[in-house]
N, C-alpha and C positions, 0 to 999 in steps of 0.2 A: 504494499499500500505506499509505503514511503518513497520508493521507487517512482511509482505512479504519480505521486504529487509532485515530486521534483521534476519529471519529465514535463508535466503540465506549466510547471511554472517557466520552465526553460523556454517552451513553445510560445508561452506568451510574451515573455521578455524579447524572443525573437521576431516575433510579430510585432511589436511596439517599435523595436529597433528599425525595421523595414518601412514602417507606415510613414506616407508622406504627409507632413503637415501642411495646413495652408500656407501659401505664399504671401508674405506681408507687402502691402504697397511699397513703393521705392521711398527710401529715405533720400534727402538733399545730398548731391555730389554723385549720384549712380550714373549720371551721363557726362560727368566731367573727365577730360583725358587724365591719366595717372601716369606720370612719366616712367615709373618703375615697373609698369604693367607690360607684360609681351604685347605685340600689336598684331592684329590681323592684316590680310590684304584686302583692298577694294580695287576692283577693275570693271570697266564696262567694255563689253564686246558684243559681236553681233553673232546671231544664228540664223539658218533658213528657215523661212516658215513658209510651208506649202499652203498653209490656211489662207494667209494673206497674199502669198506670191512675191515676196520681196526678204531681203535679210532684215532682222529686226535687232534693236538694240536691248540690252539686257546688263543690269549692273549685279555683280556677283561679289559676296564677301567670303573669304576663306579665313579660317581661324588661326590664331597663332600656333606656330610649330606644324602647319599645315604639310602633310607628306603625300604623294602619290602611291606611297606604300600602305598608308592607312585607308579604312573606308569609314564614309561620314554621311549621318542622315541629312536631310536637307529640309528647309524651312523655305516655302516660297511665300513672299511678303509682298503684298499688293497695296498700290498706292489709291487716292481719291480720284474724283472726276477732273478735277482742274492740275492733276499732276502728271509725271511720267516716271520713267525707271530711275531719275535721279531724286524725286520726291522725299522719299524716306530719307536718303542720304543728307541731303541738305536741311531737311527740317526735325528729322528725328536721331540722327546720329546713331544709327543702328550698332554701328561698327564700334562706338566708344562703350554702349551699354552691354554688349556682349564681350568684347575685351576685359572689361571689368567684371562681368559674370564669371567668364570662364578662369580668371584669375583666382577669383574667391572658391572656386569649385563648386558654383553654384548651378551651372548648367553644362549640359554636354556640348563639346566641341561640334559645330555644324557648319555646314554651307549654308548661306542665305541668298536665296535668289531673287532680284528684285526687278521684275520686268516691266514693260509697257504693256498696262492691261487694256488699251485702247488699240483692237486688233483691226488696223486698217492702213493702207499704204501710207498716207498722210497721217501719221499717228502723233504729231506736235501737240503739246498742251497750247490752249489758246483760243481765241475767238468764241465763238457761240459754244458753250460746253454742252447745252440742251439740243444741239443740233441733232435730229433724229438719226443720222448716220452714225454720228460720234456716241450717242447712245447705244445703238446697235452693235457698236464695235465693242462695248463692253461685255455683251453677251456673246459675240462671236469668240472673244477670247478664250472661252472655255475649250474650244477644239484647238486653236493655238497652243495652249498651255497643255492640254492632254496628248495632242498627236506629234507637236514639233518641239515644244519647250522641254518637257521633261525626258524624251528620248535624247535630245542633244546634251542635257546636262549629264545624264547618265553613261553617255557615250565617252565625253570629254573630261569629265572630272570623276573622282575615286567615290561615288555616290553609292551607297547601299539602296539597290534597286529593288525595294519592296514596298508596301503600304503601310508596314509598321514604321518605316525609316523616313517617310513622308509626311509634313505638315503643312498647312497653309494657313494664313491668316492675312487681314488687311484693315485699312481704316475706311470708314464712310462707304464710297461706292465699292473700293476694295473689300471692305468688309462683307457687304452684300455678296459681291463675287465669291468670296471664300466660303460663306455659308452655301450659296447656290451651288457652286463647283466642288466644295469638299463633300457636303452632305449627299450630293447628286452622283458622286464617284467614291463611293466607299471602298470600292475595289482598287482605289489609288491613294487614297488618304485615310489615316487612322486618327489624325489630330487636326482639329478644325476650330480657328478662332476669328471671332469678328468684334473689332472694336468700333463702336458709333454706326452700326451698319445702317446704310441708306435705304431710300425706298425701292431701291432695284432687288432688295431681297424677297424672294419669293414669299407667297404666305406659307405659314408654318406647314399645312397639311401637304402642301406641294414639295415642301423641303424634305419632309420624312414621311411619306406615305406608308412605309412598313415599319412603325416603330421598334418592334420586337426584333427584327433583323438589324435595325441600327444599334440596339443595346449590345449585342454581340460582336458587331465591327467597330464601334468608336472606341478608341482609347481614351480620348478627351474631347469635350467640347466645351469652348471657353466663349462666353458672351459677356462684354463690358460696354459701359456708357457712361457719359458725364450726366450728373442729375439735372444740370440746367440745360441739357442738349434737346432741342426741338424734336430732334428724331428719335429721342428714347423710345417713343412708342414701337417702333419696328423691332428694336430688342427686346422688348416687354412681350409683345404679341409672340414671338418666337419662344422666349421664355416658358409663357403661360403654356402653351400647346405642349412643349416637351414636360414641364412639369404634370400636366394632366395625364399624359401619356407614361410617365414613370421613367423617363429617359434621363439617366444621370447627366449632369452638366454644372459648370460653374456659372453663376450670373452674379455680375459684381458691378455696383454702381457707387460711382466714387464722385466728391464734389469737383465740379467743374463742367466745361462746355464742350464744343465743338471743335477740338484743337490738338495741337500736338503735345501739350502738357498730359492730356489724357492718354493719347496714342502711345506716348513714349513708357508711360506707366504701363499700359496695356501689354507692350512687348516684353518689358521688364518681367513682368509677371508670368506671362505665358511661356516665355523662354525658359524659365526655370522648372515647368512641369513637364516639357517635351522629351520624349524618348527615354523615360524613366517609369518604374512602376507606378501606378496610379491609384491612389486611395480615395475612392468615391466618399467614405466615410467623412472627410474633410471637405466635402464640397459645402454642406451647411455652413461651415465658418465665413465663406465668402459672403453669404446672406448677411450674417450677424456683421462684418465689417462695412457692408454698404450703408449708404445714407438715403434719406427719403427723397424721391423725386422733386424737384423744385419746379418741374414744367407738368403740364397736362398730358399724360403719356396717351391719350387718345387723340390730340393733335398731332396728325403725322407730317403735317406742312411746317413746323415751326422755323427750321433754318434751311438754308441752301445746301445743297450736296455739295461735299468734297471729293 
């Protein structure tokens, strides 16, 4: 009996040791360059797109100590409606955030791919962002991503080529794309995140028509938004549906609006959860850390899309 009791205690200790606690929001300095920290590399290259019919630009971060002799998981990180393959780099300093997290042992070294999510021949940001052809190009990017970009990355970089090692996330329009493309292609992605997801986000029942299947396939679904963001209703309706269907997910509402202060924190928190054992029991903690919405979440048109 004594041996059995000891075994149970050891098992309990082991379970607690490996359980993943809730990630706390970023503290000041998380996005500041630390001179003593090893730096990753950022480069902008082109890849051939059969979907669009031209070579397209993509910005890629490779982690400190990157080696073609190793294999890495990949995060596809998408921009907003007014951005391009440089928006995250210019506004969100993901390379600094990830360098610091990797140095602190808080995240897995990963390749981060930042494409232009406007899949059309003239994909420059600017002009009338709501022009029908440009809006359609954000939807067309699903095929460019799946059929052209992912195969290119996995051919030319030491990426681990399976769904468990692919994540997708984005801000605003890119958040909607991430939910649409990630949940719509669970054979390709096991990790899905949306920060301040925009009105391009499909209705929840379309996003996840088979909740029971999704429960088996999803490693993590991360939904976050600013409490004062007029687009909060799109995140909330997605959360409400998944809650109703019993699909485990993180739903985190923090003080703030529709801007990079929130999106950088979203990346900071999401990156720490990726490609590790997930503890769904910790998901309730994010609700406790959330703040009350400062906007009417039934008003879906409060702010312009990004």
